[in-house]
LUMDO-188372 format. One line per field, with one value per residue (C-alpha): x, y, z; residue number from 0; residue in one letter. Coordinates in nm, 2 decimals, padded with zeros to 4 digits. Example, Ala and Ser with C-alpha at 12.3 -4.5 7.8 and 13.67 -1.06 7.14 Angstrom:
BEGIN
east c(01.23, 01.37) .
north c(-00.45, -00.11) .
up c(00.78, 00.71) .
nugu c(0, 1) .
baza c(A, S) .
END
This chain:
BEGIN
east c(-01.07, -01.36, -01.73, -01.99, -02.36, -02.59, -03.01, -02.99, -03.23, -03.09, -02.78, -02.98, -03.11, -02.72, -02.67, -02.95, -03.09, -03.25, -02.93, -03.08, -02.91, -02.81, -02.55, -02.48, -02.37, -02.19, -02.01, -01.91, -01.64, -01.49, -01.38, -01.20, -01.43, -01.58, -01.97, -02.12, -02.36, -02.72, -03.02, -03.31, -03.46, -03.34, -03.27, -03.00, -02.66, -02.29, -01.99, -01.59, -01.39, -01.01, -00.81, -00.59, -01.01, -01.05, -01.26, -01.52, -01.56, -01.96, -02.25, -02.17, -01.83, -01.92, -02.22, -02.00, -01.78, -01.96, -02.16, -01.79, -01.77, -02.11, -02.09, -02.37, -02.10, -01.84, -01.46, -01.40, -01.63, -01.63, -01.70, -01.80, -01.64, -01.78, -01.60, -01.67, -01.60, -01.56, -01.20, -00.98, -00.67, -00.41, -00.21, 00.12, 00.06, -00.01, 00.26, 00.45, 00.13, -00.12, 00.04, -00.22, -00.57, -00.74, -01.19, -01.41, -01.78, -02.08, -02.48, -02.78, -02.75, -03.05, -02.97, -03.20, -03.12, -03.00, -02.74, -02.64, -02.56, -02.33, -02.14, -02.07, -01.98, -01.77, -01.60, -01.49, -01.38, -01.12, -01.04, -00.98, -00.75, -00.61, -00.68, -00.48, -00.66, -00.70, -00.33, -00.27, -00.63, -00.93, -01.20, -01.46, -01.83, -02.03, -02.37, -02.23, -02.57, -02.44, -02.13, -01.98, -01.68, -01.45, -01.27, -00.95, -00.78, -00.49, -00.34, -00.43, -00.35, -00.57, -00.76, -00.84, -01.17, -01.45, -01.73, -01.99, -01.84, -02.01, -02.34, -02.26, -02.46, -02.16, -01.90, -01.57, -01.15, -00.97, -00.80, -01.12, -01.26, -00.92, -01.01, -01.36, -01.49, -01.50, -01.34, -01.09, -00.98, -00.95, -00.70, -00.58, -00.25, -00.22, -00.18, 00.02, 00.38, 00.22, 00.11, -00.10, -00.38, -00.53, -00.88, -01.11, -01.30, -01.56, -01.54, -01.73, -01.51, -01.77, -01.56, -01.65, -01.42, -01.07, -00.91, -00.79, -01.01, -01.41, -01.64, -01.81, -02.23, -02.35, -02.20, -02.36, -02.56, -02.85, -03.16, -03.24, -02.87, -02.86, -02.49, -02.19, -01.85, -01.57, -01.25, -00.98, -00.68, -00.34, 00.04, 00.05, -00.07, -00.15, -00.38, -00.52, -00.58, -00.73, -00.96, -01.09, -01.14, -01.37, -01.56, -01.68, -01.76, -01.95, -02.14, -02.15, -02.32, -02.60, -02.68, -02.50, -02.30, -01.93, -01.84, -01.40, -01.27, -00.99, -00.72, -00.48, -00.14, 00.22, 00.17, 00.05, -00.34, -00.47, -00.81, -01.00, -01.06, -00.87, -01.02, -00.80, -00.70, -00.37, -00.19, -00.02, 00.18, 00.24, 00.39, 00.05, 00.33, 00.53, 00.13, 00.07, 00.37, 00.28, -00.02, 00.00, -00.28, -00.25, -00.55, -00.60, -00.65, -01.04, -01.03, -00.70, -00.87, -01.26, -01.07, -00.90, -01.25, -01.43, -01.20, -01.34, -01.02, -01.03, -00.75, -00.64, -00.35, -00.08, 00.10, 00.24, 00.15, -00.14, -00.30, -00.47, -00.68, -00.69, -00.95, -00.83, -01.07, -00.75, -00.51, -00.41, -00.29, 00.05, 00.24, 00.19, 00.19, -00.15, -00.26, -00.22, -00.41, -00.68, -00.64, -00.65, -00.95, -01.17, -01.04, -01.21, -01.01, -01.29, -01.17, -00.85, -01.01, -00.78, -00.60, -00.15, -00.33, -00.21, -00.03, 00.31, 00.48, 00.50, 00.72, 00.87, 01.12, 01.28, 01.56, 01.92, 01.88, 01.59, 01.72, 02.02, 01.83, 01.54, 01.86, 02.08, 01.78, 01.74, 02.08, 02.07, 01.76, 01.97, 02.18, 01.91, 01.82, 01.46, 01.39, 01.27, 01.16, 01.19, 01.13, 01.38, 01.32, 01.61, 01.80, 02.13, 02.17, 02.07, 02.27, 02.60, 02.62, 02.44, 02.57, 02.92, 03.01, 03.16, 02.94, 02.83, 02.62, 02.22, 01.93, 01.71, 01.36, 01.16, 01.00, 01.00, 00.72, 00.92, 01.24, 01.26, 01.28, 01.47, 01.68, 01.65, 01.89, 02.25, 02.30, 02.06, 02.23, 02.01, 01.75, 01.77, 01.92, 01.59, 01.41, 01.62, 01.55, 01.11, 01.21, 01.46, 01.22, 01.14, 01.32, 01.66, 01.86, 01.69, 01.86, 01.73, 01.89, 01.75, 01.82, 01.65, 01.76, 01.99, 02.07, 02.43, 02.57, 02.20, 02.20, 02.01, 02.22, 02.08, 02.25, 02.25, 02.23, 02.19, 02.24, 02.22, 02.10, 02.25, 02.34, 02.61, 02.86, 03.21, 03.36, 03.41, 03.06, 03.01, 03.27, 03.17, 02.84, 02.96, 03.28, 02.98, 02.77, 03.11, 03.14, 02.83, 02.80, 03.19, 03.41, 03.76, 03.80, 03.97, 03.97, 04.11, 04.09, 03.82, 03.87, 03.50, 03.35, 03.05, 03.25, 03.51, 03.83, 04.00, 03.69, 03.55, 03.70, 03.61, 03.56, 03.78, 03.71, 03.94, 04.08, 03.74, 03.61, 03.25, 03.13, 03.21, 03.13, 03.23, 03.09, 02.89, 03.09, 02.92, 02.86, 02.64, 02.45, 02.36, 02.34, 02.01, 01.90, 01.97, 02.09, 02.23, 02.52, 02.53, 02.66, 02.64, 02.76, 02.67, 02.72, 02.73, 02.58, 02.63, 02.93, 02.79, 02.51, 02.72, 02.94, 02.72, 02.39, 02.11, 02.29, 02.54, 02.83) .
north c(00.47, 00.15, 00.30, 00.04, 00.14, 00.02, 00.03, 00.26, -00.04, -00.35, -00.21, -00.10, -00.50, -00.54, -00.30, -00.47, -00.13, 00.20, 00.43, 00.77, 00.89, 01.19, 00.96, 00.74, 01.05, 01.22, 00.86, 00.67, 00.92, 00.93, 00.53, 00.64, 00.73, 00.96, 00.97, 01.00, 01.28, 01.18, 01.38, 01.39, 00.99, 00.83, 00.49, 00.43, 00.52, 00.52, 00.58, 00.58, 00.37, 00.42, 00.11, 00.06, -00.13, -00.40, -00.57, -00.35, -00.31, -00.42, -00.31, -00.68, -00.59, -00.16, -00.34, -00.49, -00.19, 00.06, -00.15, -00.14, 00.18, 00.35, 00.13, -00.13, -00.44, -00.28, -00.52, -00.80, -01.00, -01.34, -01.63, -01.98, -02.25, -02.61, -02.86, -03.07, -03.38, -03.20, -03.25, -03.01, -03.13, -02.94, -03.12, -03.02, -02.94, -02.57, -02.52, -02.27, -02.10, -02.04, -02.18, -02.12, -02.22, -02.17, -02.27, -02.20, -02.32, -02.07, -02.30, -02.17, -01.84, -01.67, -01.50, -01.25, -01.00, -00.74, -00.99, -01.09, -00.80, -00.72, -01.01, -00.92, -00.56, -00.66, -00.97, -00.71, -00.49, -00.73, -00.85, -00.47, -00.36, -00.61, -00.84, -00.68, -00.70, -01.12, -01.08, -01.16, -01.33, -01.43, -01.51, -01.77, -01.76, -02.08, -02.28, -02.59, -02.80, -02.82, -02.98, -03.27, -03.29, -03.41, -03.08, -03.08, -02.77, -02.89, -02.77, -02.92, -02.88, -02.61, -02.85, -03.13, -03.04, -02.75, -02.62, -02.39, -02.06, -01.84, -01.60, -01.82, -02.13, -02.31, -02.51, -02.39, -02.55, -02.31, -02.17, -02.09, -01.92, -01.71, -01.60, -01.60, -01.48, -01.13, -01.22, -01.47, -01.16, -00.95, -01.14, -01.40, -01.19, -01.38, -01.68, -01.58, -01.83, -02.12, -02.43, -02.52, -02.38, -02.39, -02.56, -02.64, -02.98, -03.13, -03.52, -03.59, -03.42, -03.05, -02.79, -02.44, -02.24, -02.17, -01.91, -01.66, -01.60, -01.72, -01.93, -02.21, -02.18, -02.44, -02.34, -01.97, -01.82, -01.73, -01.55, -02.04, -02.07, -02.10, -02.29, -02.15, -02.27, -02.03, -02.07, -01.81, -01.88, -01.66, -01.61, -01.43, -01.68, -01.38, -01.23, -01.50, -01.65, -01.27, -01.18, -01.56, -01.50, -01.15, -01.31, -01.56, -01.34, -01.11, -01.46, -01.52, -01.15, -01.20, -01.55, -01.80, -02.06, -02.06, -02.44, -02.56, -02.77, -03.00, -02.87, -03.18, -02.94, -03.04, -03.32, -03.16, -03.16, -02.84, -02.68, -02.35, -02.10, -01.99, -01.73, -01.70, -01.36, -01.25, -01.08, -00.80, -00.52, -00.21, 00.04, 00.28, 00.58, 00.47, 00.56, 00.83, 00.99, 00.91, 01.04, 01.32, 01.32, 01.15, 00.87, 00.71, 00.35, 00.33, 00.56, 00.37, 00.06, 00.17, 00.33, 00.01, -00.16, 00.10, -00.03, -00.37, -00.51, -00.63, -00.50, -00.51, -00.34, -00.46, -00.21, 00.00, -00.24, -00.29, -00.63, -00.62, -00.93, -00.85, -01.02, -01.19, -00.99, -00.65, -00.73, -00.35, -00.43, -00.47, -00.27, -00.12, 00.21, 00.07, -00.01, 00.42, 00.48, 00.24, 00.42, 00.75, 00.66, 00.51, 00.80, 01.05, 01.26, 01.52, 01.53, 01.67, 02.00, 02.31, 02.25, 02.18, 01.77, 01.73, 01.44, 01.55, 01.30, 01.03, 00.72, 00.90, 01.15, 01.23, 01.10, 01.13, 01.16, 01.42, 01.60, 01.63, 01.74, 02.03, 02.21, 02.18, 02.33, 02.61, 02.72, 02.70, 02.91, 03.14, 03.20, 03.29, 02.96, 02.85, 02.48, 02.21, 01.87, 01.69, 01.28, 01.01, 00.89, 00.98, 00.88, 00.72, 00.99, 01.34, 01.12, 01.07, 01.20, 01.58, 01.63, 01.55, 01.37, 00.94, 00.63, 00.48, 00.18, 00.24, 00.08, 00.03, 00.09, -00.26, -00.18, 00.21, 00.42, 00.67, 00.73, 00.99, 00.77, 00.48, 00.46, 00.62, 00.92, 00.88, 01.24, 01.55, 01.82, 01.64, 01.71, 02.04, 02.16, 01.99, 02.20, 02.52, 02.41, 02.48, 02.80, 02.95, 03.18, 03.29, 03.61, 03.57, 03.50, 03.16, 03.00, 02.63, 02.41, 01.99, 01.79, 01.45, 01.07, 00.91, 00.53, 00.51, 00.13, 00.01, 00.20, 00.52, 00.84, 01.17, 01.44, 01.82, 02.04, 02.39, 02.53, 02.90, 03.01, 03.33, 03.63, 03.57, 03.30, 03.30, 03.03, 03.26, 03.28, 02.89, 02.83, 03.08, 02.97, 02.60, 02.68, 02.81, 02.53, 02.33, 02.58, 02.53, 02.17, 02.17, 01.89, 01.94, 01.93, 01.97, 02.13, 01.98, 02.08, 01.88, 01.64, 01.63, 01.76, 01.90, 02.21, 02.49, 02.37, 02.50, 02.61, 02.35, 02.19, 01.84, 01.83, 01.55, 01.47, 01.14, 01.16, 01.08, 01.25, 01.36, 01.65, 01.91, 02.25, 02.51, 02.71, 02.41, 02.40, 02.54, 02.20, 02.08, 02.41, 02.39, 01.98, 02.06, 02.33, 02.58, 02.95, 03.10, 03.01, 02.79, 02.70, 02.43, 02.29, 01.87, 01.67, 01.38, 01.39, 01.03, 01.13, 01.39, 01.22, 00.87, 01.18, 01.43, 01.27, 01.50, 01.82, 02.07, 02.21) .
up c(00.04, 00.08, 00.10, 00.29, 00.20, 00.46, 00.55, 00.89, 01.00, 00.94, 01.11, 01.44, 01.43, 01.46, 01.71, 01.92, 02.01, 01.81, 01.77, 01.68, 01.29, 01.45, 01.72, 01.43, 01.20, 01.50, 01.62, 01.36, 01.19, 01.54, 01.54, 01.12, 00.91, 00.66, 00.64, 00.32, 00.33, 00.44, 00.46, 00.73, 00.80, 00.48, 00.60, 00.33, 00.45, 00.32, 00.45, 00.37, 00.59, 00.61, 00.48, 00.78, 00.92, 00.72, 00.95, 00.95, 00.55, 00.64, 00.78, 00.99, 01.05, 01.16, 01.38, 01.61, 01.61, 01.70, 01.98, 02.15, 02.03, 02.17, 02.53, 02.38, 02.45, 02.52, 02.52, 02.25, 02.10, 02.18, 01.87, 01.97, 01.65, 01.64, 01.56, 01.28, 01.06, 00.70, 00.60, 00.35, 00.15, 00.01, -00.25, -00.32, -00.64, -00.55, -00.38, -00.64, -00.79, -00.46, -00.17, 00.09, 00.13, 00.45, 00.51, 00.73, 00.75, 00.88, 00.87, 00.97, 00.75, 00.68, 00.35, 00.18, -00.08, 00.24, 00.31, -00.03, -00.15, 00.17, 00.10, -00.23, -00.13, 00.18, -00.07, -00.39, -00.06, 00.06, -00.28, -00.38, -00.09, 00.15, -00.16, -00.38, -00.66, -00.60, -00.65, -00.28, -00.15, -00.32, -00.15, -00.25, -00.09, -00.20, -00.09, 00.13, 00.07, -00.31, -00.30, -00.09, 00.14, 00.16, -00.08, -00.26, -00.39, -00.63, -00.90, -01.30, -01.68, -01.79, -02.01, -01.74, -01.60, -01.80, -01.58, -01.61, -01.39, -01.18, -01.45, -01.70, -01.88, -02.08, -02.00, -02.03, -01.93, -01.70, -02.04, -02.23, -01.89, -01.86, -02.22, -02.28, -01.92, -01.81, -01.47, -01.64, -01.91, -01.61, -01.38, -01.62, -01.54, -01.20, -01.30, -01.64, -01.65, -01.43, -01.63, -01.41, -01.24, -00.94, -00.85, -00.57, -00.57, -00.39, -00.33, -00.69, -00.86, -00.90, -00.92, -00.61, -00.75, -00.98, -00.78, -00.82, -01.08, -01.09, -00.92, -01.04, -01.10, -00.88, -00.56, -00.67, -00.30, -00.32, -00.12, -00.08, 00.04, 00.46, 00.46, 00.37, 00.28, 00.29, 00.13, 00.11, -00.11, -00.11, -00.14, 00.25, 00.50, 00.80, 00.53, 00.43, 00.79, 00.90, 00.56, 00.64, 01.05, 00.89, 00.67, 00.93, 01.20, 00.95, 00.92, 01.30, 01.31, 01.12, 01.31, 01.15, 01.32, 01.28, 01.24, 01.18, 00.92, 00.94, 00.73, 00.56, 00.46, 00.40, 00.65, 00.91, 01.04, 01.20, 01.23, 01.04, 01.16, 01.42, 01.57, 01.92, 02.00, 02.01, 02.39, 02.33, 02.64, 02.70, 02.96, 03.06, 03.12, 02.73, 02.61, 02.82, 02.73, 02.38, 02.32, 02.58, 02.82, 03.16, 03.17, 03.47, 03.45, 03.48, 03.10, 02.93, 03.00, 02.90, 02.60, 02.47, 02.57, 02.32, 02.04, 02.12, 02.27, 02.62, 02.89, 03.21, 03.39, 03.64, 03.78, 03.45, 03.25, 03.04, 02.93, 02.60, 02.45, 02.04, 01.82, 01.51, 01.29, 01.41, 01.10, 01.14, 01.50, 01.41, 01.67, 01.96, 01.89, 01.69, 02.04, 02.14, 01.87, 01.97, 02.31, 02.18, 01.97, 02.25, 02.48, 02.19, 01.98, 02.00, 02.34, 02.29, 02.23, 02.21, 02.54, 02.52, 02.54, 02.17, 02.01, 01.90, 01.86, 01.52, 01.52, 01.16, 01.04, 00.70, 00.58, 00.56, 00.20, 00.24, 00.49, 00.33, 00.00, 00.17, 00.34, -00.01, -00.19, 00.07, 00.00, -00.39, -00.37, -00.20, -00.46, -00.71, -00.85, -00.95, -00.90, -01.10, -01.11, -01.45, -01.62, -01.48, -01.83, -02.14, -02.35, -02.47, -02.74, -02.47, -02.19, -02.36, -02.76, -02.73, -02.35, -02.41, -02.11, -02.15, -02.25, -01.96, -01.93, -01.87, -01.75, -02.11, -02.08, -02.23, -02.56, -02.53, -02.71, -02.78, -02.88, -02.64, -02.33, -02.36, -02.08, -01.72, -01.68, -01.62, -01.51, -01.46, -01.64, -02.04, -01.85, -01.78, -02.13, -02.26, -02.03, -02.12, -02.50, -02.45, -02.28, -02.51, -02.61, -02.26, -02.09, -02.02, -01.75, -01.63, -01.33, -01.28, -01.05, -00.93, -00.69, -00.79, -00.82, -01.13, -01.16, -01.20, -01.25, -01.19, -00.82, -00.74, -00.65, -00.56, -00.80, -00.77, -01.08, -01.17, -01.49, -01.64, -01.97, -02.03, -02.29, -02.15, -01.87, -01.77, -01.60, -01.31, -01.22, -01.17, -01.04, -00.76, -00.75, -00.73, -00.44, -00.28, -00.31, -00.18, 00.15, 00.29, 00.26, 00.45, 00.33, 00.20, -00.20, -00.49, -00.78, -01.15, -01.49, -01.66, -02.00, -02.09, -02.41, -02.24, -02.19, -02.37, -02.34, -02.06, -01.90, -01.68, -01.37, -01.14, -00.80, -00.63, -00.28, -00.12, -00.46, -00.68, -00.87, -00.74, -00.97, -01.23, -01.36, -01.64, -01.93, -02.17, -02.45, -02.81, -03.01, -02.67, -02.69, -03.08, -03.01, -02.77, -03.01, -02.77, -02.90, -02.62, -02.38, -02.09, -01.77, -01.56, -01.21, -01.21, -00.82, -00.71, -00.35, -00.17, -00.09, 00.16, 00.27, 00.37, 00.54, 00.68, 00.75, 00.76, 00.84, 00.70, 00.80) .
nugu c(0, 1, 2, 3, 4, 5, 6, 7, 8, 9, 10, 11, 12, 13, 14, 15, 16, 17, 18, 19, 20, 21, 22, 23, 24, 25, 26, 27, 28, 29, 30, 31, 32, 33, 34, 35, 36, 37, 38, 39, 40, 41, 42, 43, 44, 45, 46, 47, 48, 49, 50, 51, 52, 53, 54, 55, 56, 57, 58, 59, 60, 61, 62, 63, 64, 65, 66, 67, 68, 69, 70, 71, 72, 73, 74, 75, 76, 77, 78, 79, 80, 81, 82, 83, 84, 85, 86, 87, 88, 89, 90, 91, 92, 93, 94, 95, 96, 97, 98, 99, 100, 101, 102, 103, 104, 105, 106, 107, 108, 109, 110, 111, 112, 113, 114, 115, 116, 117, 118, 119, 120, 121, 122, 123, 124, 125, 126, 127, 128, 129, 130, 131, 132, 133, 134, 135, 136, 137, 138, 139, 140, 141, 142, 143, 144, 145, 146, 147, 148, 149, 150, 151, 152, 153, 154, 155, 156, 157, 158, 159, 160, 161, 162, 163, 164, 165, 166, 167, 168, 169, 170, 171, 172, 173, 174, 175, 176, 177, 178, 179, 180, 181, 182, 183, 184, 185, 186, 187, 188, 189, 190, 191, 192, 193, 194, 195, 196, 197, 198, 199, 200, 201, 202, 203, 204, 205, 206, 207, 208, 209, 210, 211, 212, 213, 214, 215, 216, 217, 218, 219, 220, 221, 222, 223, 224, 225, 226, 227, 228, 229, 230, 231, 232, 233, 234, 235, 236, 237, 238, 239, 240, 241, 242, 243, 244, 245, 246, 247, 248, 249, 250, 251, 252, 253, 254, 255, 256, 257, 258, 259, 260, 261, 262, 263, 264, 265, 266, 267, 268, 269, 270, 271, 272, 273, 274, 275, 276, 277, 278, 279, 280, 281, 282, 283, 284, 285, 286, 287, 288, 289, 290, 291, 292, 293, 294, 295, 296, 297, 298, 299, 300, 301, 302, 303, 304, 305, 306, 307, 308, 309, 310, 311, 312, 313, 314, 315, 316, 317, 318, 319, 320, 321, 322, 323, 324, 325, 326, 327, 328, 329, 330, 331, 332, 333, 334, 335, 336, 337, 338, 339, 340, 341, 342, 343, 344, 345, 346, 347, 348, 349, 350, 351, 352, 353, 354, 355, 356, 357, 358, 359, 360, 361, 362, 363, 364, 365, 366, 367, 368, 369, 370, 371, 372, 373, 374, 375, 376, 377, 378, 379, 380, 381, 382, 383, 384, 385, 386, 387, 388, 389, 390, 391, 392, 393, 394, 395, 396, 397, 398, 399, 400, 401, 402, 403, 404, 405, 406, 407, 408, 409, 410, 411, 412, 413, 414, 415, 416, 417, 418, 419, 420, 421, 422, 423, 424, 425, 426, 427, 428, 429, 430, 431, 432, 433, 434, 435, 436, 437, 438, 439, 440, 441, 442, 443, 444, 445, 446, 447, 448, 449, 450, 451, 452, 453, 454, 455, 456, 457, 458, 459, 460, 461, 462, 463, 464, 465, 466, 467, 468, 469, 470, 471, 472, 473, 474, 475, 476, 477, 478, 479, 480, 481, 482, 483, 484, 485, 486, 487, 488, 489, 490, 491, 492, 493, 494, 495, 496, 497, 498, 499, 500, 501, 502, 503, 504, 505, 506, 507, 508, 509, 510, 511, 512, 513, 514, 515, 516, 517, 518, 519, 520, 521, 522, 523, 524, 525, 526, 527, 528, 529, 530, 531, 532, 533, 534, 535, 536, 537, 538, 539, 540, 541, 542, 543, 544, 545, 546, 547, 548, 549, 550, 551, 552) .
baza c(M, P, V, I, N, F, D, Y, H, D, L, C, S, M, L, G, E, E, V, P, R, K, T, L, L, E, R, I, P, M, I, G, A, D, M, H, D, T, E, G, E, V, D, E, M, S, V, E, F, F, P, D, R, P, D, L, Y, S, V, E, G, L, A, R, G, M, R, A, F, L, D, I, E, P, G, M, T, E, Y, D, V, D, D, S, D, I, D, V, F, V, D, D, S, V, K, D, V, R, P, Y, F, R, C, A, V, V, L, G, V, E, V, D, D, T, L, L, R, S, I, M, E, M, Q, E, K, L, H, I, T, I, G, R, K, R, S, K, I, A, I, G, I, H, D, L, D, K, V, E, P, P, F, T, Y, K, A, I, D, P, H, E, I, K, F, V, P, L, A, K, E, E, E, W, D, L, D, E, I, L, Q, K, H, E, K, G, V, A, Y, A, H, L, L, K, G, Y, D, K, Y, P, I, I, L, D, A, K, G, N, V, L, S, F, P, P, I, I, N, G, A, L, T, T, V, T, T, E, T, R, N, L, F, I, D, V, T, G, N, D, L, K, T, V, E, G, A, L, N, I, I, S, T, A, M, A, E, R, G, G, R, I, V, S, V, N, M, H, D, D, G, K, E, F, V, S, P, D, L, S, S, S, S, W, K, F, S, K, S, D, C, N, K, F, L, G, I, P, L, S, D, E, D, M, V, H, S, L, N, K, M, G, L, D, A, L, I, D, D, D, I, V, H, V, E, V, P, S, T, R, M, D, I, M, H, T, V, D, L, Y, E, D, V, A, T, G, Y, G, F, E, R, Y, G, Q, S, S, H, M, V, T, Q, T, A, G, K, L, S, D, V, T, A, F, S, E, R, L, R, D, V, I, I, G, L, G, F, T, E, V, V, T, L, T, L, S, N, E, K, D, E, F, T, N, A, G, L, P, E, Q, D, V, V, T, V, M, N, P, I, T, E, D, H, T, C, L, R, H, S, L, F, P, S, L, M, R, L, F, R, R, N, K, R, R, D, L, P, Q, R, I, F, E, I, S, D, V, I, V, D, A, V, K, Q, R, N, L, C, L, A, E, M, N, S, K, V, S, F, T, E, I, K, S, Y, S, E, S, V, L, R, E, I, G, V, D, Y, E, L, K, A, S, E, Y, D, V, F, I, D, G, R, G, A, E, V, I, I, D, G, S, S, V, G, Y, F, G, E, V, S, P, Q, V, V, I, D, F, D, I, N, H, P, V, M, M, F, E, L, D, L, Q, P, F, I, E, R, L, G, G, G, L, F) .
END
């Protein structure tokens, strides 16, 4: 989870009042974070935020959030956006590489060492989290006074332009940057396979940025910088816009004035950034039922205000305005969570007012598998979990099973792991081989996924290695499982080489073979380098799951 480092006095200056350290240490975790150990009157503080609140990934965002949460300025913080005559053009050449581009200008920012550190931390935290290590979005923050609008975002040949990248003194073309620059080497894979690379230029052809790799040295932000140009590129428009709004408003928290730019993209003209709020509504009674607490209208509105949201209630309907920085609000349940957080989880106590509901549940596959595990454990078997990777020799030749097409691994690093397993039986045999000198009997089972015809399916396999095994015994185990599942089935003699002749059977459901069991052939036992008899039962569970859902009986 992202860790934010900040100075206590710096935070208080943006809160607008001197909040006691003890209060911050107690209240910040209640908004959704973990405070790192802070002793005595130390000014440097550190907080680790949960990954669902990127708007809090900076001291500026934290200050905004805590002003509302501490009732200093409850409700939504609004920011003015002034118009400008700055134009930004998006060329069609970037549509196949990194199609989305949004910008903003912030004027009058007093950049000092503290803010400079905060900018770099915020940028990096957003890159790693919502940016998915720059694969989803990449952010550039520039000294506006070093360049001249209008700006152009386009894709060019890797050798067409040379410029001095950030923290370097030598000019390189784009291909050289990918090979020589530390950031180029680290993120070159994001542009692999493209003939042209994206670049941001000013009116004179100066390079602002080579996204998502590196900014140009020309626009480096320093303590002399007063006006900022912010760009965000990426493959997801919602994330691009959200990140731009978070950074722009963070700079406004530092006293900057947000100014829009005129975007020209795909034949359309619009302004950026768009800081307009989104409107939501939900049922107050549904929220109270979900949370298990009977909140009054006043308490519910106040709880939402403490989370930086505007709210009013009309009869049973709660109308909420959500700021553009709250990228985490995607469902009414997220608003229920904000109500609970604003109300205070510490106020739930040990009473009956406990959150017991959840929107999730076990899938049918998982529920069925869990119930079946209990049945097989009751038969005296121990569950194991083995690797999904296998090899064709073990899967078919050694196992004595009919050869099938499998999903192979490209450039495998070992002969043992060349494909995805087609059945569970070979995996259990390899486990027996590693434990052949252990005490007998060994009874193991696995309920896990295999890949058949390039489709994942859930299988069960149970096996026993003992000094003596019998068809009657494995038939008893197999039929016990089938009876617990509760479906009609038939048995017929198996012709698979995996079994001793006359001591193997197939399980037939609706005319189709879904499994097999029996005494394993001595040749198969020898091929797996095992020196004790083995019996096994493997079953395709998909037909039962589709028929019965998550239940048994």
